[in-house]
N, C-alpha and C positions, 0 to 999 in steps of 0.2 A: 616608610611606614606601610605595613601590609594593608591592602584593601580587601582581600578576599579571605584571609585566615587570621583569626585572633589566636594569641599565644598566651597561655596561663600556666604557671607552675604551682603545684600544690605543696603541702608540707612534707609529702613523701618524696618530693623531687620528680614527680611525674608531670610531664608537660601535656596539656590538653590543647590540641590544635582543632579549632572549630571553624569549619568552612562555611562561609556565607557570602557567595558571590553577589555583589550589589546589582540591582536592576534585572535580576533573573528570577523567574518563578521556581526554577530548579537550579541547583549547583551544576555548573558546566566547566570544562577545562578550556581556558583561554590563555592568552599571553600573560595577563596579570596574575592568574592563579599559578602558572608555572614559575614565575619569578618569585612569588611569595612562598611557594612550597620549597623552592631551592634554598631560599634564605632560612626557612624554618629547619630544614634538614641540617644545614651548616651549623645552626645554633644548637640543635640536639646533639650533634656529634662533637661540637667544640666546647660546650660548657660542662665541666665536671659535676656540677651540682644537679644536672639533669640525669636521672637514672633510666629514663625510658619515656615513651610518649604514647598517647592515645589520639587517634584521628577520628573526628565526629563531624556531624553536620549541624549547622545552626538553623536550618530551614525545616519547617513542619512538613514540607512537600516530599521530603525524602533525603537520601544521602547524596547521590550524584547521578546525573543523567549521562555523563560521559563527555566526550569532546563537543565543543560548541561548533556544530557543523556549519552554522551561518558564518562563522569567522574563519573556517578552515581555509577557504580560498584566499583570504587576505593574509592569513598566517603563512601561506606557502607562496605568496606573490613573488614573482621573480624580480631581481634588481635590474636585470637587463631585458632585452627583447624576448629572450627565450631561456628558461632556466636549464642548467645542465642537470643530468641525473645525480651528479655529485652534490649539487646545491640542494636538490630536493631531498636527497638522503640525509644531509646534515640537519635539515629542518624537521623531518619526521622522526629523526633519532633523538631529538631533544627530550621527549617524554620518556622514551625507553631508558636513556641514560640517567634521567632524574629518578625514575623508579628503582633502577639498579643502585643508585647512590643511597636511596632510602633503605633498601633491605641490607645494605652492607655498611651502614653507618656505625655499627658497633654497639648500638643500644637496642633493647627490645621495643618493638613497635607493634601496638595492637590497634585494631580499627573497630569502631562501634557503629554498626549499620542499622539505622532506623529508617524504614521506608525504602523506596525504589533505589536500586543500585545497578546501573547498566553501563555497558561499554567500558569507557575509560575509568568510570567509577569503580567497577569491579576489578579492573586491572590495577588500580591503586590499592584496593583491598588485598589482592593476591600478592602484592609486593610487601605486605605487612607480615609480621611473624605470627600473629594470632588474630583470628577473625571472629567477632561476636556479632551475631545477627538477631534481630528482633524475632520473636516467635509469632508475630502477627501473621495469620494465614493469608492475608491479602497481599502481602509484600512479595515482590519478585526481584530476583537478581539474575543477571545474564550478560552474554556477549552477543548482542543482536546485529552487529555491524554488517554481516553478510546480507541483510535484508535491504540495505541501501547501497549495495555495490562495493562495500569495503570489507575488511576482515580485521580481527583484533590486532592492532599495531602498536600497543603499548606493553608488550610482553605477554599478553593474554594467550597467544598461540603457543607460548613456550611454558608458561607456569601452569596453566590448567591441565595439560597432559601429564605433567610431572606430579600433579596432585592426585588426579583421579584416573589416570591411564589414558592411553591413546584413543582406544575405541570409543569410550564414553565421551571424552572431550571432543572428538571430531563430530560425533553425532549432534552434540549440543551446538557447537560452533557453526557447522555447515547448515544447520536448520535455523539458527538464531533463536533456539529454544531458551526459555527462562527456567530457573529453579525456584520452587517454593521452599520456605524455611526447612521443613522436615527432610525434604529431598536433598537440599544443600548440605545439611548436617550428615545425612546417611552416606553421601558420596564424598564427604570430607572437603567440600568446597569451602565450608566454614568449620570452625572448631567448636563452636558453642552457640546455643540459643539462650536468649534471655527475655524476660517479660518486657513488653513495650515500655519504654521509658527507663529501663534498667541496664541498657547495653553499655553505657559509659562506665557505670559502677562496676560491671562485670569485667570490662576491659582493663580498667585500672587495677582491679584485684589481681588479674593475671600478670600484669607488668610487675606489680609489687612482689608477687610470689615467684617470679621467674626473672631475676635481675640479669642472668647471664644467657637468656634464651634469645640471642641476637643473630643467630645463623639459620639460614633457610635450609630445608632438607637437601635441596639439590647442590648446596655448597659444602656438604659433608662428604668426606672421602668414602667411596664405596656405595654412594647413593644409586639406587636402581629405580627406573620408572615403573610404576605399578603395571603389571601385565607384561613388562619387558619392552625393550626397544633395541634398535640396531639392525643392520642389514643381514646379520646372521641369525636373527631371532625369527623363527617361523611364524609366531603370532603377529609380530610387527609387520612382516612382509605381507601376510594374509590380510591384515587390517588395511594396509595402504593400498594393496591391489584392489580389494573390494570397494574401498572408498572412492578410488579413482574411477572405477567402472560405473558405480552408482551416480557419482557426481556428473560424469560425462553424459549419462542417460538423462539426468534431470535438467542439466543446463544446455545440452546440445552444443556445448563449448561456446555458447553465446555470451555467458557471463564469466568474466575473467577472475573475479575475486576468489571464488571457491577453489579454483585450481592454484592460484597463488598461495592460498592458505595451506593446501595440501603440500606444496613444495616447501613452504616455510617450516611446517611441522616435521616433514620427513628429514630435511637437512638439519634443522635446529635441534631436534630431540637427541641427536647423536653427538652434540657438541657441548662443551661447558657453557654455562649461562652467559658469560660475557661475549662469547662468539655467537651464541644462539640468537641473542637479541639483535645483533648486527645483521644476521641472516634475515630475521623477521623484517627489519626495517628496509632491507634491500628490496624484498618483494612488495612491501607496503609502498615504497617509493614508486615502484613500477605501476602499481594500481592508481596512485595519486596522479601520476603523469599521464595516465590514460583518460581521455575525456569521458569515457563511460561512467566512471565513478562520480565525476562532477555532475553529469546529467542526472544520474540516479539520485544523488543526494539532493540536488535542487528540486526535483519533482516529488520524490517519495518522502522527503522530509521537510525542506524549507517551504515549498509551494503548498504542500498538503497542510502543514501547520498554519500557514497564513490564511488559507481558505477556511479552515475550521475556526479560526479566530475572527473571522468577519472581514477579510480583505475586500470583499465586494459589497459589503453592507453599506447602504446610504448613510452618510454622516448626518447627524442632527435629528435622527428619528429615535424616539425612546424605545427601549427594549419592549418587545411584545410577546412574552412567553404564552404558549397555548395552554389553556387550562382544561378546555372541553372540546374535543375534536368530533366533528361530524364526518364519519367515514362512509362514503356512498359506494356500496358494492362490497360483498363479503366473499368474493372469489379469492384465488390464491394471492393476488396482489393486494387487494383490500384487506384481507385477513392478516397478511404479513405486515402491512403498515399499522394496522390496529395493534398487533403484537408489540412492535418496537415502541409505539407511542405509549402503550400501557406500561411497558417496562421502564419508561422514562417518567412515570408518575402522572401521566395525562389520562383524564377520563375520556372514554371513547364510546360514542353511540354508533354502533355498527349496523348500517341499514342495508336491507336487501328486499327483493320482491315478495318473499314469503318467509315465515318463521323458520322453516326447515333450512333454507339457504343461509339465513342470518346465523342460526345456531351452528351450522356447519363451519362458518367462518370462525366462531369462537372456539369450536372444537379443534380447529387447526392451530390456534394459539396455544391451546392446552397441550397438544402433541409436541409442539416446538419447545415449550417450557419443560415438559417431562424429560426430554433428551438432555436438558441441562442440569437435572437434579444431580447433586454431588459435584458439580463443576461450577460452584459459586451460586447455585440456585438451591434454596431450601423449600420444603413443602409449604412453610408459612409464607415465604416471599412469593411463591407461585400462586397461592390462594389470593394474596393481596393484589397481585398483578391481574389475575383473571377477573377479580371483582370489579376492576375498573372498566371492563368491556361489557357493554349492554347490547345484546342483539335486538334490533327493532325492525318493524315493517312499515310504520306510519311516519311520514315525513314530519308530522307535528311533534313527534318525540325528539326532534333535533333542537327544539327551543332551548336557548341558553348556550348553544355552542358558539365558540369565538373563532373557529377556523374550520374550513370545509376542504376535504380532499375527495375528489370524485375519481372512481376507478370502475365505471360501468362499461358496458359493451362498447367497443370501438366503432361507434356509428354516430355521425354528427347529429342526426335527428334525435336519437335516444338520449344523447348527452344534453342536447338543448332542452328537451322536455324535463329532464331531471333538474337541470340548472334552474329553470323557472319555478319549479315546485319548491325548491329549497329557498329561493329568494323570497317567495311568498310567506315563508315561516320566519326566516332569519333577518330579512331586510338586506339591502344592497351594500350597507356599510361593512358587513362582515367580509373578510378576505376569502375568496373562492379559489382553490387550487385544483387544476385538472391533471390527472396522472396519465394523460394520453401519451403514447410513444411516437406518434407520427402526425396527428392532425394539427394544423397550424392554430396557435393559441388566439391569434387576433380574430379568426373566424368564430371560434368557440365562445369568445368573450362577448359576442353580439347578443347572446342569450341572457347576459347579466346586465342590468340597467346601468351599472357603474363599471365600465370596462377597466377603469384604473384600479379597481379592486380585484381584478381577475388575473391569474398567473398560472404558468405551467409548473408542476412539481412532479418530475418524471423519476420514478423509482425503477430499480432493476431487480429482477427475480433470480434467486429467492431474496426477498427484502431483508430477512433476518441476517443474511450473510454478506450481501453485496454492500460495499461501503459508500457508493456514490449516489448523490441525488442531483439531477440536472434541473436547475431552475431556469424556466424559459419566460422571457419577457415579450408580451404582445406589444403592438405599436402604442397602446395607451396605458400599459401597466405602470402604476405609480410607485413612488418610493415606499409608501406604507405597506404595499403588497410585497415588495421585495424584502423589506425588513422582516415582515411577519413570516414569510417563507424561510428565510435564512435563520431566524431565531428558532423556528420549529426544527430545522435540520440540526442545529446545534444542540437542541434538547435531546434528540434521539441519537446524538453522537455519530452522525454521518459526515461525509466530506462533500461539500457543495461546489458546483461550478455554475456560473451564470452565463447564459447565452441568449441571443436574440432569436426572434421567431423565424421559422423556415419549415418547409415540409421535412419531417424527420429530424428537425432541429440539428444538433451536432452529432450526438452519439449514434442514434439509430441510422441516420443518413450515412455516416462514415463506416460504421460497423457493417452495414448492408453491402458495402462494396467488396468486403472480404468474401462474404457469402456469394455475392454475384459473380466475382471473378472465378471463384472455384467452380461454380456451376457452368460458366462459359467454357472453362477448360474441359469439363466433362462433356459438354455439347460438342467440343472440337475433337473428341475422341482420345483425350489424354487418360492414361491408366488411373482409375480412381484412387488406388493405393498410393500412387505417386503424389497426387494432389494432397491427400490427407497427411502423408508423412512429411512432406515439405512444409505444409502449414504449421505442423508442430515443431519442425526444425527451425522455422522462422522465429519461434518463440511465442506463438499463439497457444492458448490453452488446449485447443483441439483443432482438427482440420475443418475446413469450411463446410464440407458436406455433413459432418457430425454436428456442427453448430446449427445448421439448417434443420436437421432432425430434432434437435433439442428445443428450438424455439417454435417448431412446427412449420413444415413446408406449406401447409394450408394457410397459415397466418401470413407468411410471406407472399403467397399468391393473392390473398385478399387485399393486402396493403398495395401490392402492385396494381390490382384491378381498380382500387379506389383512386390511385394516382392517375391511372389512365382516364378514368371518368372525370376527375377534377380538371386535369390539364388538357384534355382533348388533343388537338393537333400538336400541342407543344410537348407532349410526352414522347420520349425517345425510347423505343422498344429495344430489347437486346435478346440474344439467344438464351439468356438466363430465364426470361419470361416463358419461352416455349418449354424449357425443361421443367419449370415449376408447374405449368399447366398440365403437362403430360403426367407428371407424378401424381397430381391431384386426381386426374381422370382415372389413374390406375388404383386409386384409393390408397396410395402410399403417402400418408400424411406426416410421417415422422414417428418419433418415439411414442407419442400419445396414443397411437393405435397399433403400435408394435411393428410397424413396417414403414420404412422410408428409403433413404439411400442405404441404410443399414437394416438388417433383420434383427429383431429383438426377441430371443427365445422366451416363450411363455413361462418356462421354469426359472427365469432369472439368470440364465447362462450368459456367457460373454457375447456381446453383439459382434456382428461381422458384416462387412460390405455385402449388399445384395448381389448375388451372382447375375441377376437379370439386367443389371446396368449395362453389361457388355452387349446385350441384345437390343435394348432400347437406345443405347448410345454407342454404336460400334466403335471399336478402337481404331485409331489412325495408324497407318503403317509406319509413319514417322513420328517419333515421340520427342518432346522437348527434354532438355537436360534439367536436373533438379535446380540448377542455378537459374535457369530461365523461368521456371515455375515460381521460384522464390521471388525473383525480381517482379514478376507480374502481381503476385499476391501482396507484396510490400508496397510497390509504387502506386497501385490502384487506391490503396488507403491513403498514402501520402498526398496524392494530388487532390483527393476529395477534402482532406483536412485543409490543404492550402486554399481551396476554393471557399470553404467556410470562412476562413480568415479574410480573404479578399472581399467576400460579400458582406462582411460585418456580422455574420452569425456568431462568430467568435470575436471577442474583444481583446483577449490576451492570449499569448502562447501558453502561459501557465495553465489556464483553464483547458486549453486544447490538450496539453500533455496529461493533466490529471484525469480529464474525461476519458481519454483513450485507454489509459492503463487500468483505471478503476471501473470504467464503464463496460468496455468490451474486451479487456484483456490484451490490449496491444502490447507487443513485446516489451516487458518492463526494463530489460537491460539497456534499451535505447534512451530511457528517460522520457519517452513519448515521441510522437511523430514530428513535432516541431524541433525538439532537441536532436532527433535523428537527422532531419534535413539540415540543420545548422552544422552538425558534425560531419556529415557527408560533404557539405559545401553546396550552396544553392546553385552555383553554376553547373556542378556535376549533376544535381537533381534535374535541372532543366534539360541538360543534354540527354540524360537517360529518358526523360518523359517524351522528348521529341522523337527519339528512336522508337519508343514503344507506340507512340501515336502513329508513326508511319507504318508500323507493322500491324497494329491491332485496332486502330480507330481513335475517334475523338474523345473517348472516355478517359484517355491518358493526357489530354491536352493541358498544358500548364497555363494557369491564369496569368494575366498581364502583370498583376502585382508581384508575383513570384519572379517573373522575368526581369522586372525593373530592379528588384532587390538583388538578384543575381548579377545583373549588369553593373551595379554600383558596388559590388563586393560586400553587400550587407548581409544581415541574418535576422531571423525573427526576434531573438533575444537582444541583439544590438538595437533593433528598432524599439523594443519595449523599454530598454534602458534609456535611450535618447528621449523617448516620450516622458518617462518618469522625471528625467532631469529638467 
């Protein structure tokens, strides 16, 4: 008895296959679905009374989200100690073989797509002979697998180019871009649009009108790929050459899936479909066998979804949605938080020192929303969103707010004064969140008479674009505060991590090491361009000097100065401190004043490294290799992440990996620093850190916990699994 697909035959002999995978909010492809689909195809092909079939979804959430990535590892689990490539191929080829069986079953098959259709869901649709898509403008369909370290492995890399041409198909697959309904129709990804709720009716009408339309275009003799294909076709060669160069530039060859996709398309498009899908599965098996894909899927999909669904939310605490937010500070950060809160339907009281400053914060929100007009934002929706933001200057105007976020000047005394003023109006039972990026929460909580209701809520700039929020627990932060903060993050559709208190917490502390190491390399006389280019080749968004300019050299210097003042003799100075101080004294503060490690032309021209760096920091006669620079930039981050875990700042490696990738752009292809260390092997990590410590100092010293895990053959995720068990 099928558990995922219901099978009904109407009076016209048309079978309706309705997919409804139990226990899932969206339909996904798992072992039960594959077995049920196989049985359904056999029935369609074998029963003479069935003239054709329509495949649809029984879920209001959409058609299908694709492969169940949570189950992928268990589906591919080896029967022995180590699977052979042949065994992996056999398992990944199951879906490909099944979809090929569907499109060659000898009966016309149509698909009725209502709602989201992604990944394997679209690959199922592409294997049907006719695709009817809802005309709902909010619906998206696509092949986004590349975004989690995979590529379309259910025939998508072969069918999409044969439908819409190589160049267009590669553009969408390599970027993981989605199609909206009109675009999908224009490009012939789908054959027909129907009004919402009418897709099954339209699909059945097509099957009834086309009883013999059971052959795909690529199975017809003389079929040609739109735009041409083959190694003697100039357009094909030009497309593949260009795609290879651009992909290499974008990935620095760190991410393997895009290159596997290019190979699968290049080879497969020149072959008949039966052989083409085997080529695709060969490359897909290689990607599956590589730990990179598993790391990326775990962090970018499984851990991300778990965090967004409340994995770290305290049990037994009722939902506490925010209705009215008190936003203290209308600068770039405060205005950004106000914007995303208002977009989520939350009323916002935006407070600043004077009306001009408060109004400027609301004006920022208006500018952000204007840029989204025509991209899901309408003038009416924009007006409604802006109406939820009220700029104010009097703390008394905050009365009635049920959550507070503070984003005032990064000074302990200023924050304490504002905290006390707000408590006098709202009372200490309201949850107070501080957006500080470095100051310890436990100390800031002293200004709130109930420290259990005080919590850190650290956003990243620009708030509208950055997906992460770091929730920081002070020593006395209670469950109610944690729940309130996480519920707010869920309302604004961000990804949270939860960490314990520390100077710089987790993200700022570890991100700072990337900047610091790049600056130390500069002080040592390493060529600035070498530092920057290697940083990008490592997989970071930009080089460490460019990052320092973006966040402001002056800000980094102020944070360093505050740490020196707070820690006294316990502060460990570095050559990076001297570099920052010298740049500030030269009034080279970063992008904000048009000059830092880079020069920023007033006319908006392309930035360039400041030639004066060679004078201020003379080049060494002996330069390190790119590999040596890469190792230092990588391992300085890894060891600080390991220290955060050893000190209890981080509780789970999942939070560490999510925070690194979504907080400071740590190389996504690794799955995050803890996935990276597990993949390298902790013994090898310790060995490398010992060598770097001997050469460059104690900042590379491995914590004892890391040494102990390495000695026992353990790993971070093995430790987490053992704890969960």
